[in-house]
C-alpha positions as CSV (number, residue, x, y, z in Angstrom):
1,M,24.1,9.9,-30.0
2,E,21.3,8.7,-27.7
3,S,19.8,10.7,-24.7
4,S,21.0,9.0,-20.8
5,F,18.0,10.1,-20.2
6,S,16.4,7.0,-22.5
7,K,17.0,4.7,-19.5
8,L,15.3,6.4,-16.8
9,N,11.5,6.2,-16.1
10,F,9.2,8.2,-14.7
11,K,8.0,6.8,-11.6
12,Y,5.1,7.7,-8.6
13,K,3.4,6.7,-5.6
14,I,0.4,7.9,-3.8
15,W,-0.7,8.0,-0.1
16,L,-3.3,9.8,2.2
17,E,-1.6,12.2,4.8
18,T,-2.5,14.0,7.8
19,D,-3.1,18.2,7.8
20,D,0.2,18.4,8.9
21,G,2.1,16.3,6.3
22,K,2.8,13.3,8.3
23,G,1.8,9.8,5.5
24,V,-0.4,7.6,7.0
25,L,-1.6,5.3,4.3
26,G,0.0,4.5,1.3
27,D,0.5,1.8,-1.7
28,G,3.0,-0.3,0.5
29,K,0.4,-0.3,3.3
30,Y,-2.1,-1.4,0.3
31,K,0.1,-4.3,-0.3
32,L,0.0,-5.1,2.9
33,L,-3.7,-4.8,3.8
34,K,-4.2,-6.8,0.5
35,T,-2.1,-9.1,1.2
36,I,-3.5,-9.8,5.0
37,E,-6.6,-10.3,2.9
38,E,-5.8,-13.1,0.5
39,T,-3.5,-15.1,3.2
40,G,-6.1,-14.3,6.5
41,S,-3.0,-13.6,8.7
42,L,-0.8,-10.7,9.3
43,K,2.2,-13.2,10.4
44,L,1.6,-14.7,6.8
45,A,1.6,-11.7,4.9
46,I,4.4,-9.9,6.3
47,E,6.7,-13.0,5.8
48,K,5.5,-13.0,2.2
49,L,6.6,-9.2,1.6
50,G,9.3,-9.7,3.7
51,L,8.7,-7.0,6.2
52,S,10.2,-7.2,9.9
53,Y,7.0,-8.1,12.2
54,R,7.4,-6.1,14.8
55,K,8.2,-2.6,12.9
56,T,5.1,-3.8,10.6
57,W,2.8,-4.1,13.9
58,D,4.3,-1.1,15.3
59,N,3.3,1.0,12.4
60,L,-0.3,-0.8,11.8
61,K,-0.6,0.4,15.5
62,K,0.3,4.0,15.0
63,I,-1.6,4.3,11.5
64,E,-5.1,3.2,13.5
65,E,-4.2,5.4,16.4
66,I,-4.1,8.2,13.6
67,L,-7.0,7.2,12.1
68,G,-9.3,6.2,14.8
69,F,-10.3,2.6,14.0
70,E,-8.7,-0.8,13.2
71,L,-8.0,-1.7,9.5
72,I,-7.2,-5.2,11.0
73,E,-9.7,-7.7,13.1
74,R,-7.3,-10.1,15.0
75,Q,-8.2,-13.4,16.7
76,R,-5.4,-14.5,18.5
77,G,-4.3,-18.5,18.6
78,G,-6.1,-21.6,19.7
79,A,-6.2,-25.0,18.3
80,A,-6.7,-23.8,15.3
81,G,-4.3,-20.5,15.3
82,G,-5.1,-17.2,14.8
83,R,-6.4,-15.0,12.1
84,S,-6.2,-11.5,11.0
85,E,-9.1,-10.3,9.0
86,L,-9.8,-6.9,7.4
87,S,-12.3,-4.1,9.1
88,E,-14.9,-2.7,6.9
89,Q,-12.4,0.8,7.3
90,G,-9.4,-1.5,5.7
91,K,-11.6,-3.3,3.1
92,R,-12.6,-0.2,1.7
93,Y,-9.2,1.1,1.9
94,I,-8.2,-1.5,-0.7
95,E,-11.2,-0.7,-3.0
96,V,-10.2,2.8,-2.9
97,F,-6.8,2.1,-3.9
98,E,-7.6,-0.8,-6.3
99,K,-10.3,2.1,-7.9
100,F,-7.6,5.0,-8.1
101,H,-5.1,2.4,-10.0
102,S,-7.4,0.9,-12.4
103,Q,-8.9,4.4,-13.1
104,Y,-5.5,6.4,-13.3
105,D,-2.6,4.9,-14.2
106,P,-3.6,4.2,-17.1
107,L,-3.7,8.1,-17.6
108,I,-0.2,8.8,-15.5
109,Q,1.6,5.9,-17.1
110,K,1.1,7.7,-20.4
111,Y,1.7,11.3,-19.4
112,M,5.0,9.8,-17.8
113,Q,6.0,8.4,-21.1
114,D,5.3,11.9,-23.0
115,L,7.2,13.2,-20.4
116,K,10.0,11.0,-21.0
117,N,9.5,11.3,-24.9
118,D,10.4,15.3,-24.1
119,L,13.5,14.5,-22.1
120,V,15.1,12.5,-24.8
121,K,14.5,14.5,-28.0
């Protein structure tokens, strides 16, 4: 008889949080910042990811307030339209998350598969 655990998979997320446990940045904001970097636009990134503009904007402002620096440098409209670029700190955040995932995802996935194998025995 096959165990119902065989249909389940372990998943994980990583994030940064304050000393008092308030989440600040995680994989979701990584995806947002990466998409901003790719599109050059906060608006286009939000549309591409299917997010709410107002909620995303408010969350970014709160995060920047907590961190004490901007993650995104914004240039307002004009004839050519507006543009959003990552600040140096925003770029560093992306680099650190990419480094983490490239180094540790394979290892974590192996351990999660081992745990699943233990469940389905």
